[in-house]
Every structure is written in structure tokens, then in C-alpha cells.
C-alpha positions as CSV (number, residue, x, y, z in Angstrom):
1,M,-0.1,0.1,0.0
2,T,1.3,3.4,-1.0
3,R,1.8,6.4,1.5
4,K,-0.8,8.2,-0.3
5,S,-3.5,5.4,0.1
6,L,-2.4,4.7,3.5
7,F,-3.0,8.3,4.5
8,A,-6.4,8.3,2.6
9,L,-7.4,5.2,4.7
10,A,-6.1,7.1,7.8
11,L,-8.5,9.9,7.3
12,S,-11.1,7.5,6.5
13,A,-10.6,5.5,9.8
14,T,-10.4,8.7,12.0
15,A,-13.8,9.9,10.5
16,V,-15.3,6.5,11.3
17,I,-14.1,6.6,14.7
18,A,-15.1,10.2,15.2
19,T,-18.8,9.6,14.0
20,A,-19.2,6.1,15.6
21,N,-22.7,5.5,17.3
22,T,-23.5,9.2,17.7
23,A,-26.1,11.7,16.4
24,R,-24.9,14.8,14.4
25,A,-27.3,17.2,16.2
26,Q,-25.4,20.5,16.7
27,T,-26.7,23.7,18.6
28,F,-25.8,26.9,17.2
29,S,-25.6,30.2,19.1
30,P,-28.7,32.2,20.3
31,P,-29.4,35.7,18.7
32,E,-28.9,37.4,22.2
33,L,-28.1,36.5,25.6
34,S,-30.7,34.5,27.5
35,R,-32.9,36.1,30.2
36,Q,-31.3,33.6,32.7
37,T,-28.0,34.6,32.1
38,K,-28.7,38.3,32.0
39,E,-30.0,37.7,35.5
40,C,-26.9,35.8,36.5
41,L,-24.8,38.6,35.4
42,T,-26.5,41.1,37.7
43,C,-24.8,39.5,40.5
44,H,-21.8,37.7,39.2
45,Q,-20.6,40.6,37.3
46,K,-20.0,42.1,40.7
47,T,-19.1,39.0,42.9
48,D,-17.0,37.2,40.4
49,H,-15.5,40.1,38.5
50,G,-12.5,38.1,37.3
51,L,-14.6,35.3,35.9
52,Y,-16.9,38.0,34.2
53,Q,-14.0,39.5,32.5
54,Q,-12.6,36.0,31.3
55,W,-16.0,35.3,29.9
56,G,-16.1,38.6,28.3
57,A,-12.9,37.8,26.4
58,S,-14.1,34.5,25.2
59,K,-15.8,33.3,22.1
60,H,-18.7,32.2,24.2
61,Y,-19.6,35.9,24.8
62,G,-19.6,36.8,21.2
63,A,-21.8,33.8,20.5
64,N,-24.4,34.8,23.3
65,V,-23.5,31.8,25.3
66,G,-23.3,32.6,29.1
67,C,-23.8,31.3,32.5
68,Y,-26.9,29.7,32.2
69,E,-26.3,28.0,28.9
70,C,-23.4,26.1,30.6
71,H,-24.4,25.7,34.0
72,G,-28.2,25.4,33.8
73,A,-29.5,21.8,34.9
74,D,-32.5,19.7,34.6
75,Q,-34.7,18.2,37.1
76,G,-33.4,15.1,38.3
77,D,-29.8,15.8,37.5
78,A,-27.7,14.2,40.3
79,D,-25.8,17.4,41.0
80,A,-28.6,20.0,40.4
81,W,-29.4,22.4,43.1
82,K,-31.7,25.6,43.4
83,H,-29.8,28.9,43.2
84,E,-31.6,32.3,43.1
85,G,-34.8,30.6,41.5
86,F,-32.8,28.5,38.9
87,L,-31.8,25.0,38.9
88,I,-28.2,24.9,38.2
89,S,-25.0,22.7,38.4
90,V,-21.4,23.8,39.4
91,L,-20.0,21.1,37.1
92,V,-20.0,21.6,33.4
93,T,-19.1,17.9,32.2
94,P,-18.3,16.7,28.5
95,K,-22.2,15.8,28.0
96,D,-23.0,19.6,28.8
97,C,-20.3,20.8,26.3
98,G,-21.3,18.1,23.7
99,R,-24.7,20.1,23.2
100,C,-22.7,22.5,21.1
101,H,-19.2,21.0,20.8
102,T,-20.6,17.6,19.3
103,Q,-17.6,16.2,17.4
104,E,-14.9,17.8,19.8
105,T,-16.7,15.7,22.7
106,E,-17.2,12.5,20.7
107,Q,-13.5,12.5,20.0
108,F,-12.6,13.2,23.5
109,I,-14.8,10.7,25.2
110,N,-13.3,8.0,23.0
111,S,-9.9,8.9,23.9
112,H,-7.5,7.6,26.6
113,H,-7.5,11.1,28.4
114,S,-11.4,10.7,29.3
115,K,-10.7,7.3,30.8
116,A,-7.8,8.5,33.0
117,G,-9.9,8.2,36.0
118,R,-10.1,4.7,35.8
119,I,-6.7,4.5,37.3
120,L,-8.6,4.8,40.8
121,G,-8.7,1.0,40.9
122,S,-5.0,0.4,39.9
123,L,-1.8,-0.2,41.8
124,D,-1.0,3.4,41.4
125,N,-3.9,4.2,43.6
126,V,-2.8,1.4,46.3
127,L,0.6,3.4,46.3
128,A,-1.1,6.7,46.9
129,E,-3.9,5.6,49.4
130,V,-2.2,2.9,51.4
131,V,1.7,3.2,51.1
132,E,1.8,7.0,51.1
133,G,-1.5,7.8,52.8
134,N,-4.1,6.8,55.4
135,R,-7.7,7.5,56.2
136,G,-7.1,10.8,58.0
137,M,-9.1,13.0,55.6
138,I,-12.8,12.6,56.8
139,T,-15.6,14.3,54.6
140,P,-19.5,13.7,54.4
141,A,-18.8,11.1,51.5
142,F,-16.0,9.7,53.2
143,P,-17.0,9.2,56.7
144,Q,-14.5,6.4,57.1
145,G,-11.7,8.7,55.7
146,V,-9.8,9.0,52.5
147,A,-6.1,9.6,51.8
148,A,-5.2,13.2,51.4
149,S,-2.1,12.2,49.3
150,A,-4.6,10.8,46.6
151,V,-7.0,13.7,47.0
152,N,-4.5,16.3,46.4
153,G,-2.2,14.2,44.0
154,C,-3.4,11.4,41.6
155,W,-7.0,12.4,41.7
156,Q,-6.2,16.2,40.4
157,C,-4.7,14.9,37.2
158,H,-6.5,11.6,36.6
159,G,-9.9,13.0,37.9
160,S,-11.8,12.2,41.0
161,E,-15.2,10.5,41.2
162,I,-17.3,13.3,42.0
163,K,-19.6,12.6,45.1
164,V,-23.0,14.9,45.3
165,L,-24.1,15.6,48.9
166,P,-27.8,15.7,49.6
167,N,-27.9,19.6,49.3
168,G,-26.5,19.4,45.8
169,K,-23.2,20.4,46.9
170,L,-20.0,18.6,46.0
171,D,-18.0,16.6,48.5
172,P,-14.7,18.5,49.3
173,A,-12.5,15.3,48.9
174,T,-13.7,15.2,45.2
175,Y,-14.1,18.8,44.2
176,P,-12.7,21.2,43.1
177,N,-11.3,18.9,40.6
178,S,-10.4,19.4,36.9
179,G,-8.8,16.0,36.3
180,I,-9.0,14.9,32.7
181,G,-10.6,11.7,33.4
182,R,-13.0,12.9,36.2
183,I,-15.9,10.6,36.7
184,N,-19.1,13.0,36.7
185,P,-22.5,12.4,38.3
186,D,-24.1,12.5,34.8
187,G,-22.4,9.3,34.0
188,S,-19.8,11.1,31.6
189,E,-16.1,10.7,32.0
190,G,-13.6,13.4,31.6
191,S,-13.3,17.3,32.1
192,C,-13.0,19.6,29.1
193,N,-11.6,22.5,31.5
194,A,-8.5,20.1,32.3
195,C,-7.2,21.9,29.2
196,H,-9.6,24.7,28.3
197,L,-9.3,26.6,31.4
198,R,-12.5,28.6,32.4
199,H,-13.9,31.0,31.5
200,E,-12.0,32.4,28.6
201,F,-11.3,29.2,26.9
202,S,-8.3,30.7,25.0
203,V,-7.1,28.9,22.0
204,A,-3.6,30.3,22.4
205,Q,-3.4,29.1,26.0
206,V,-4.4,25.4,24.8
207,R,-1.9,25.5,22.1
208,H,0.9,26.5,24.4
209,P,3.0,23.5,25.7
210,D,2.6,24.7,29.3
211,I,-1.0,23.5,29.4
212,C,0.2,19.7,29.4
213,G,2.7,20.5,32.2
214,K,0.0,20.1,35.1
215,C,0.1,16.5,34.4
216,H,2.8,15.5,32.0
217,L,5.8,16.0,34.0
218,G,7.7,14.4,36.8
219,P,9.6,11.0,37.4
220,D,7.1,8.8,35.6
221,H,5.9,10.8,32.5
222,P,8.1,14.0,32.1
223,Q,6.8,14.8,28.5
224,K,6.9,18.7,29.5
225,E,10.5,18.6,30.4
226,I,11.3,16.1,27.5
227,Y,9.8,18.6,25.1
228,E,11.8,21.6,26.6
229,E,15.2,19.7,26.1
230,S,14.2,18.7,22.5
231,K,15.0,21.1,19.7
232,H,11.3,21.3,19.3
233,G,11.0,23.1,22.5
234,I,14.2,25.0,22.0
235,A,12.8,26.3,18.8
236,F,9.3,27.1,20.3
237,F,10.8,29.3,23.2
238,A,13.2,31.0,20.9
239,N,10.3,31.8,18.5
240,I,7.2,32.2,20.6
241,D,6.4,35.4,19.0
242,K,6.2,33.9,15.5
243,M,3.9,31.1,16.5
244,N,0.7,32.8,15.8
245,L,-1.0,31.0,18.6
246,D,-4.3,32.9,18.7
247,S,-4.9,32.4,15.0
248,P,-8.5,31.0,14.3
249,K,-7.1,28.4,11.8
250,W,-3.5,27.6,12.9
251,I,-2.4,25.0,10.3
252,V,1.1,23.8,10.8
253,G,3.3,24.8,7.8
254,E,0.7,27.3,6.6
255,D,-0.1,29.6,9.8
256,Y,3.2,29.0,11.6
257,W,6.4,26.9,11.0
258,A,8.8,28.1,13.7
259,A,8.3,25.1,15.9
260,P,5.6,22.5,17.0
261,T,3.8,22.2,20.3
262,C,2.3,19.4,22.1
263,A,-1.0,20.3,20.4
264,T,0.7,20.6,16.8
265,C,1.8,16.9,17.0
266,H,-1.0,15.3,18.8
267,M,-4.2,17.3,18.0
268,S,-4.1,20.3,15.7
269,A,-4.8,20.6,11.9
270,T,-2.5,20.0,9.2
271,K,-3.1,20.6,5.6
272,N,-4.3,17.2,5.2
273,Q,-6.0,16.4,8.6
274,P,-8.7,18.2,10.9
275,I,-8.2,18.9,14.5
276,T,-8.8,15.9,16.5
277,H,-9.5,15.6,20.5
278,D,-8.3,12.1,20.5
279,V,-4.7,12.4,21.5
280,G,-4.1,8.7,20.6
281,A,-4.9,9.1,16.9
282,R,-1.3,9.9,16.0
283,I,0.6,7.6,18.4
284,S,2.1,4.4,17.3
285,W,3.3,3.0,20.6
286,N,1.6,3.1,23.9
287,N,4.6,3.5,26.4
288,R,2.7,3.6,29.6
289,P,2.5,-0.1,30.3
290,P,5.7,-2.3,31.7
291,V,6.0,-3.5,28.2
292,S,5.3,-1.0,25.3
293,I,2.3,-2.1,23.0
294,R,0.3,-1.0,20.1
295,P,-2.3,1.6,21.0
296,E,-5.2,-0.4,19.4
297,I,-4.7,-3.1,21.8
298,S,-4.9,-0.7,24.8
299,D,-8.0,0.7,23.0
300,A,-9.6,-2.6,22.8
301,K,-9.1,-3.2,26.7
302,L,-11.0,0.0,27.4
303,G,-13.6,-0.8,24.9
304,L,-12.8,2.2,22.8
305,P,-13.5,2.5,19.0
306,G,-9.7,3.1,18.4
307,K,-9.4,-0.6,18.6
308,D,-10.2,-0.5,14.8
309,M,-7.6,2.1,14.1
310,P,-4.2,0.1,13.4
311,W,-0.9,1.5,14.7
312,Q,0.3,2.0,11.0
313,I,-2.7,4.5,10.3
314,R,-1.8,6.4,13.6
315,R,1.9,6.6,12.5
316,T,0.9,7.9,9.0
317,N,-1.2,10.6,10.8
318,M,1.9,11.6,12.8
319,Q,4.1,11.4,9.7
320,D,1.8,13.9,7.9
321,V,2.5,16.3,10.9
322,C,6.3,15.7,10.7
323,T,6.3,16.4,7.0
324,A,4.9,19.8,7.4
325,C,8.5,20.7,8.4
326,H,10.9,17.9,7.8
327,Q,11.7,15.9,4.3
328,R,10.7,12.3,4.2
329,Q,14.2,10.7,5.0
330,W,14.4,12.6,8.3
331,V,10.9,11.4,9.3
332,D,11.4,7.6,8.2
333,N,15.0,7.4,9.7
334,F,13.6,8.9,13.1
335,Y,10.9,6.2,13.4
336,I,13.6,3.5,12.8
337,Q,15.7,5.0,15.8
338,Y,12.6,5.3,18.0
339,D,11.3,1.6,17.2
340,G,14.9,0.5,17.9
341,L,14.8,2.1,21.4
342,I,11.4,0.6,22.2
343,E,12.5,-2.9,20.9
344,L,15.7,-2.8,23.1
345,Y,13.7,-1.7,26.2
346,N,11.0,-4.4,25.7
347,E,13.2,-7.3,24.8
348,K,16.3,-6.6,27.1
349,F,14.8,-5.3,30.2
350,A,10.8,-5.1,30.1
351,K,9.7,-8.7,29.2
352,P,12.5,-10.5,31.3
353,S,12.0,-8.3,34.3
354,G,8.2,-8.9,34.2
355,A,8.6,-12.6,33.9
356,L,10.9,-12.6,36.8
357,Y,8.5,-10.5,39.0
358,A,5.6,-13.0,38.2
359,L,7.8,-15.7,39.8
360,A,9.0,-13.4,42.6
361,K,5.4,-12.6,43.9
362,K,5.1,-16.5,44.5
363,C,8.3,-16.3,46.8
364,K,7.1,-13.6,49.1
365,A,5.7,-14.2,52.7
366,H,2.4,-12.5,51.7
367,P,1.2,-10.9,48.4
368,T,0.9,-7.3,49.7
369,P,2.6,-5.1,47.0
370,F,5.4,-2.5,47.8
371,T,6.7,-4.7,50.9
372,T,10.0,-5.9,49.4
373,D,13.0,-4.4,47.6
374,A,12.0,-6.4,44.6
375,D,8.5,-4.7,44.5
376,W,10.0,-1.3,44.6
377,A,13.0,-2.1,42.0
378,Y,10.5,-3.5,39.5
379,W,8.1,-0.7,40.0
380,E,10.6,2.1,39.3
381,L,12.4,0.2,36.6
382,W,9.3,0.3,34.3
383,H,7.1,2.8,35.8
384,H,9.6,5.4,36.2
385,E,12.8,4.9,34.4
386,G,11.5,2.8,31.7
387,R,8.8,5.2,30.7
388,R,11.3,8.1,30.7
389,A,13.6,6.3,28.3
390,R,10.7,5.4,26.0
391,H,9.0,9.0,26.0
392,G,12.5,10.5,25.6
393,A,13.0,8.7,22.5
394,A,9.6,9.4,21.2
395,M,10.0,13.2,21.4
396,M,13.9,13.3,20.7
397,A,15.5,14.2,24.1
398,P,18.7,12.3,24.2
399,D,19.3,13.1,28.0
400,Y,16.0,11.7,29.0
401,T,16.4,8.7,26.7
402,H,19.9,7.8,28.3
403,W,20.8,9.3,31.4
404,H,17.4,9.6,33.1
405,G,16.1,6.5,31.1
406,T,18.1,3.4,29.8
407,Y,21.0,4.4,32.4
408,E,18.7,4.2,35.2
409,V,16.9,1.1,34.0
410,A,20.2,-0.7,33.6
411,K,21.5,0.5,37.1
412,T,18.3,-0.5,38.8
413,F,18.1,-4.0,37.1
414,Y,21.5,-5.0,37.8
415,T,22.3,-3.2,41.1
416,H,18.9,-3.3,42.7
417,Y,16.5,-5.6,41.2
418,V,18.8,-8.7,40.6
419,P,20.2,-8.5,44.3
420,A,16.6,-8.1,45.4
421,L,15.6,-11.3,43.7
422,R,18.6,-13.3,45.1
423,E,17.7,-12.0,48.7
424,L,14.1,-13.2,48.1
425,I,15.2,-16.6,46.9
426,E,17.2,-17.2,49.9
427,E,14.6,-16.0,52.3
428,A,12.2,-18.2,50.6
429,R,14.4,-21.2,50.9
430,H,14.7,-20.7,54.6
431,S,11.0,-20.1,55.4
432,G,10.2,-23.6,56.0
433,N,7.4,-23.1,53.6
434,A,7.3,-25.8,50.9
435,D,5.5,-23.7,48.4
436,R,7.9,-20.8,48.8
437,V,10.8,-23.1,48.4
438,V,9.3,-24.6,45.1
439,A,8.8,-20.8,43.9
440,A,12.3,-19.9,45.0
441,D,13.6,-22.7,42.7
442,A,11.5,-21.7,39.8
443,L,12.7,-17.9,40.2
444,E,16.4,-19.0,40.5
445,A,16.2,-21.1,37.3
446,K,14.6,-18.2,35.5
447,L,17.1,-15.6,36.8
448,T,19.9,-17.9,35.6
449,E,18.2,-18.3,32.1
450,V,17.9,-14.4,31.9
451,L,21.6,-13.6,33.1
452,M,23.1,-16.1,30.9
453,S,21.2,-14.6,27.8
454,E,23.1,-12.7,25.1
455,D,22.0,-9.5,26.5
456,H,23.0,-10.1,30.2
457,R,25.8,-12.5,30.2
458,W,28.3,-9.9,30.4
459,F,27.2,-9.1,33.9
460,L,28.4,-12.6,35.0
461,G,31.7,-12.0,33.2
462,E,30.6,-14.4,30.4
463,M,30.7,-11.9,27.4
464,D,31.3,-13.8,24.2
465,S,34.9,-13.8,23.4
466,D,34.7,-12.7,19.8
467,E,32.3,-9.8,21.1
468,A,34.7,-8.9,23.6
469,A,37.8,-8.7,21.2
470,K,35.6,-6.5,18.7
471,R,35.0,-4.1,21.5
472,K,38.5,-4.0,22.7
473,A,39.7,-3.3,19.0
474,Q,37.2,-0.4,18.8
475,Q,38.4,1.0,21.7
476,E,42.1,0.9,20.8
477,E,41.3,2.3,17.3
478,F,39.2,5.1,18.7
479,K,42.1,5.9,21.1
480,S,44.8,5.8,18.5
481,R,42.7,8.2,16.2
482,Y,41.9,10.8,18.8
483,A,45.0,10.3,21.2
484,K,47.0,13.6,21.7
């Protein structure tokens, strides 16, 4: 299949996913501000002057969309409450936004972003609620307590499950919250104002890379820092005045060409593609799990329509963005480099480490996570260091790929994980528990197999003699060439 035909198929697949199982009803702006909104403004113009001014600078203002159009509620809504004679809701959910922004909402709710709140049942949340936290924060919805570490940390990016109190107010453990995968009382998932900050909803603001920095930074997913290290980030901050960020159209290579931002690559329009609010539509590897997988696999696990969009089509979508600035050889060769790093990480570290950990859990005295050195070493190897290496390669940040990435992966594997596994083996063998002894034997056999493999035998001083000779010759040749 040619690149041209593959790209045509990509546009077709994107369109199918965007319209799957949805009506195309679209609400247009009213001819004037509604009576309800005018009445809201008689107070809020004075009591919330900053919000009023933000709204006044927005496109909503020009379209006669005001307070009531967004915050008005219906009888029976779980979070509806009476306010000055009106039934309103503090929350504005994707379901509310979708009354006007139909296509954008459809794309968003079918993306991984909107499902981020589902992490609340994962091992990450055990770490935040149990290992880091306790039940010390008492609220009406959590009379038995909840961990403040989760409320103020994980939930603020991934989203809380909003709890509505009997008076229509929102429980303080779950709101304020603009987490992108927030679980809303109306059954919708997600929060549009995770990115589109209220009440101006500035396009320049959402196109700036800083908007992604609330969540995409830190030890396990430092995309913001990675971007800033890359030449893309360097070019952006050096040429921000040339970026035309507030342009209504904003097509890369047409309205701006000085640099790309996060939005450019993952969401914004090109000469061949429309805007998408599904940030996975241009990603050809999902680097979140312990072992990198193709995105259609993770979409299928979440029941998303993206299960029908192969990674090759997503890559073609992204390559279309790249070629707005780069020539084809540059783009093709970049992906060869990127795929090579993913294969290296998957095959040398991720898969063997995962297989070892599955056996290690059977050696433990009890199954509780984060109770042994092996638990912590494996977690940081893939969840922190492995992700940094993969994300660094994906976004061309060599320091994150190497020193913050593969270097740390290797150091953790050889100096923390392997010793922790050996310690666990010995502990299990002396436990007096027959099942743990059997598990220890199985773990030791697997560890020996892994360390004697071509990738790891150097660690035991067993590097192939031909390989060792070649490396020594290369070193000598390099020294002689550059020796002073």
C-alpha cells in the first residue's frame, strides 16, 4: 500500500471513529443573551469580576453563550441545586459541552484522556492511598476517611469520582477537581476544562505546551521537560512571538512553521488532517505499560473505537504532521531510531523483568505489594525509568532517553533488582514453607536463564569472546585516532 493510499485510509478511519454511534445534532448560538444569563450577570458581574472578564474575552461571549447555557441543570440531575430561583450545576461536564461541541466531545470521550479516572482502581492508587497515605481526611462522602495524598495528588490529574451531597453541593474530597478523566455524576467521563481553562477558553492557551505540564511531568511521565530539552521545545521558546498562537485556523506549515507544540503533533490541524481531540490518533506506541504495546490493543481493553485503528494508520497521521517541516528521509529514519529503542527496552529489560516478577511474587511471605526491595525495584524500573527512556526517544530528548532513562533502567536492574531477587530466593528457601521453596527454585532457574542470555551474560563475566575482542579493538582504534 502506498503512503498516499495509507493516508487516505487514515483519514477515513479517523472519520469513522469520530462518528461512531453518535447523532450529529449541533446547537448554534442564540441571537442574544438569554434572560437567565442576564439575571445571573446582575450578581456575578460584581461578585466574580475576574470570571466575568474572562468570559467577556471568550468566543462564548460573542456567541451569546453565558452562565445559564453552561451551568443550567435539568430536574433529576444528580448534581442539580436551586440557586436564586434557577436549577443549576457547578459542574460543566463533557455531556454539557457536547450539546454544542458535538464532534470535539465525541473524539474526547473516545480517547484515553477521558478514561484516566479509571486509574482509581489500579496499583498506582494503592501506592497513593495505602503506602503513602491513610484515612485521615474525613468528609461527608468519606466518613471512614480517605487519603489526602490521593485527593491532592493522583486525583487532580487523573480525575476524582465526584460525590454529590444531599443538598446538591459537592464533597470536598472530590471537588474542586479538573482531572482529565473525572467521573461525573451525569455518567460522563472527563473534564474539558482540564485543558480549556475557564472562563475564557483561550485557543492560544491550549496550544501552548505549558498547558500539558500540569500532568505530563515528573519522574514517571516527564513529557513537558522532555519537550523543553528537545529541539522542538528550544525552537518554540526562541520563536514564541512567531507562533501565531491565537490564529483561528492555525495549520502547521501554513499559519506557523517556527516550531511545533504538543497540540501541533497530537491534536491540531495539518494541511491534510482536521483537528482531533483524540490524542491517541497519531501515537503508534503506547509506552505507559511495563512493556510497550500498540495503541489499538490498549483501546480494545478500554472498549474504545480506536481498537479498529491500526498503529500503522496512526503513524501515518503523525508522519503527516512531521512532513509539514521535515523531509521524508528525516521522518523515516527517526522512526527507525525510535522503534529500535522500544525494541531494546522491551526485549532486554521489560519482558525478562516482568517474567521474573511474576515468579518473585510467589516467593513472598505475603502478596501485599510494595513490601520488598524487589517490588520497589521492579516498579521504578518500568513505571519511572522505563517510561522516561521511551518517552525521551519518542520526543527526541537524548538526555532523558539515556541518563534519565536507559542508564537508570540498567542500574536498577543490575544493582537493585537482581540482588533483591537473590535475597528473596534465599529468604524463601529458609522459610520452611514448601510452596515458597518451590517458587524460589523456579525464580532462581529463570534468573539464571535471563542472566546467561546474550543481553546479560556480560554481567556474569561471560561475554562472548569474539564480542569482547571486537569491542577492545574498537576502543584501541578510537584511542589511537584521537590520542593527543
